[in-house]
N, C-alpha and C positions, 0 to 999 in steps of 0.2 A: 867259541874259545877252544883252543887246543888243550889237550889234557896235559901238555907240558908247559902251558902258559904260566909264568911265575905268579901272575895275579891269582891263579887258582890255589896257590900254596899259602896265601895269607891266612892268618888265624882270624876267627870270628864266628858268628852264629852260622853263616852259610857253610863254612868249612866243617864245623861240628855237625851240621845237618847232613852233609855228604858222608862224613865218617860213620854216623849212625845208620844211614841208608846202606852203605857198603857192608857194615857189620851185619845188618839184617839179611842182605842178599847172600852173603857168604854163609851165614848160619843156616839159612834155608837150604842152600845148595848142599851143605854137609848133612843136614837132617834128612833131605830127600834122596841122598846118595848120588847126586850129580857130581859131587866131589867125593871120592871114595876114601876109606881108610887107607893110609899109606901113599895116597896120591900127592905128588909134589905140587906145590902152589907157589908160583913166582909173582912177586909184586907187579912186575911189568905186564905179565899176562892178565892178571886180575884187573889192573888198571885199564887195559885195552878192552877187556870183556865188559866192564861196567861203563866205560866211556867217561871216566873221571880221572883226575890227576892222581899221582902216586901218594900224595900226603894223606888224604883220607883213607886210602886203601891200606897204607902202612899202619895208621892208627887202628883201623878195624882188625887187621891181622894181629897186631900186638895185643889187642883186647882178647881175641880168640885164643892166642897163645897163653895169656895170663889165666884164662878160664880152663886151660887144659885141653882144648880141642885141636890146637896146632902145636907142632914141635919142630925143632930144627931138623932139616933134612940133609943127608949126606950130599955134598957137592953144592950146598947153598940153598937158600930159600927155606920155606917151611913145608911141612906135609901134615895131613890129617893123622892124628894119633891112631895107632893100632893097639888094641887091647889084647894082652895074652890071657891065658886061662886064670892065672893067679889074680890079675887085675879084675877080671870079670867076677870072680868069686868075692873079691873085696867089695865091688860095686853092689852085688846082691845082698851082702851082709848088712851094709848100711841101709839099703832100700828096705830090707825086711823090717828093720827096727822102725824106720820112719813110716812105712805103710801100716805097720801094726798100730803105732800110735795114732795115726790119722783115722783108722777104722774105729779105734776105741773112743776117740773124741767125737767122731760122727755119731756113734751110738748114744753118746751123752747129749750132744748139742744140736743135732739135725732137727730142723723144724718140720712141720707137716708138709710144706711145699717141697722141701728138699727130699724128704722121704718119698713123696709121690713121684718126683722126677727120677730118683734112683730106681724105683720100681719100674717106671716106664722104660728107662734105658735097658734094664735087664730083660724086660719083655721084648724089646726091639732086638736085642742080641740073640734071643732064642729063635727069632724068625729069620735071621740072616742066612744066606747061602754059605756053604762050607768053603769060603775063600779066605786064605790066611790074611791077606792085606786088608780085606774088608773088616774082619774081626779085630785086627790090630788097631785100626782107626777107631772103632767103637770102644775098644778096650781103653784107649787113651781118654776118651770122653768119660767113661765109667769111673776111672781112677781120679780124674780131675774133679769130678763132681763130689767124690768122697772127700778130697782135700778141702774143697770149699765148705762142705758140711761140717768139717772139724772145727771151723771157726777159730783158727789159730794162725795169725799172719806170719809168725816166725817159722812154724812148721811148713806152711805153704811155700815160703821163700826157699827154704832148704830143699824141699822136694823138687821144686822147679829147677833149682840149680843142679841137683843131682841128675835129673832126667835130661839135662842138656847133653849128657854123655851117651844116651841111648843110641843115637845114630852110629856111634863108633863100635857098637857091638855086632853089627852085621844084620843078617836077615832076621825077621821077626821070629820069635819062638813058636808062633802059630804054624810054622812050616814043619815042626816036629810031628811025627805021626801021632794022632790021637789027642793033640794038644787042644784043638778047638773044643771038643766035648769035655775034656778034663777041666779046662779053664772056666767053661760055662758053669759046671757044677760047683767049682770053687767060688765063683762070683755069687751064685745062689746062696751059698753058705754065709758069705760076708753080708749080703743084703738081709738075709733072715735075722742075723744077729743084730744088725743096726736097727732094723724095724722093731725088734724085740726090746731095744734099749739095753742090750747086754754088752758092756764094754769089754769084759774079759773074753767072751766068746768071739766078739768081732775082731779083737786083736789077734787071737790065735788063728782064726780063719784067714785073716789077711797075711799073717806070717807064713802059714802053710802054703798059701797061694804063691808067695814069692819064692819059697823053697822049691816048690814044684816048677816054677818058671825057670829057676836056675838049672834044674835037671834037664829041662827041654832046651835051654840055651846051650848047654854043653853038647847035647846031641846034635844040634844044628851046627855048632862050631866044628865038631868032628866031621860032619858031612861036608862042610865047606872046605876043610883041609884036604879031605879025600878028593873032592872035585878039582881043587887047585892042582893037586899032584897029577891027576889024570890029564889036565890041560897041559901041564908042563911036559908030560910024556907023549903028548900028541894023540892020545886015545880019545875016541868020541865019547861024549857024555850022554847018559840017558836023558830022555826028555820027560817032562811032567811037572806038576805043580811044585814039587820040592826043589826044582832047579831054576825056577824063576826068581830073580832077585827082588827083594822087598825091603824097604828101609824102616817101616814102622816096626817097633819092637815092643816086647813086654819085659 
């Protein structure tokens, strides 16, 4: 069946299934950086890439637009949203509140198994090589486990919705000098408070962790702006870990 076959445009379970699949593929591409912030995405191009008709692609793109991941691009089509520093600060302000609440609730409600897993995740992070992307992936698992241990479905839903925007922030904060060691110490403080069953201390430790992550985020953003200016000027860029792109973020 051709992607332009009118039969493919009919409404029904199959169409809805293709729309969901297209949404998941696009979301994954944005999350992993295959489609970068500011990159223009045309319905026809996505349709050809996925090998499906335009209708489910259109539905998927509208859904991503409603969620704030895509916006209208100059000249037509949509593009992945670019966050400025003010938007980044707003993102971290909300995340600080939600992460603090999650840690406090985890200190109150985490069961013995959840506490043991949290301890094991932390021990695993301590043994990781000093690679920003590796730490970023484990960081995601660390925070996700705390969200689950909070035992609050509404908080979990809001945190996951908020973290959909992480790919729009650029490189992981673990690219900032010293962030790997600092984040590990902050994680240790959060875990210690949760294991001690101290909600107030857990919340403050989590809030401090996110405030520190914001500082690192701004340093990484500044470095990326400088690198972009160098590229535009045609000057060679330095090589090293700080210049390798990574999409996992904190």
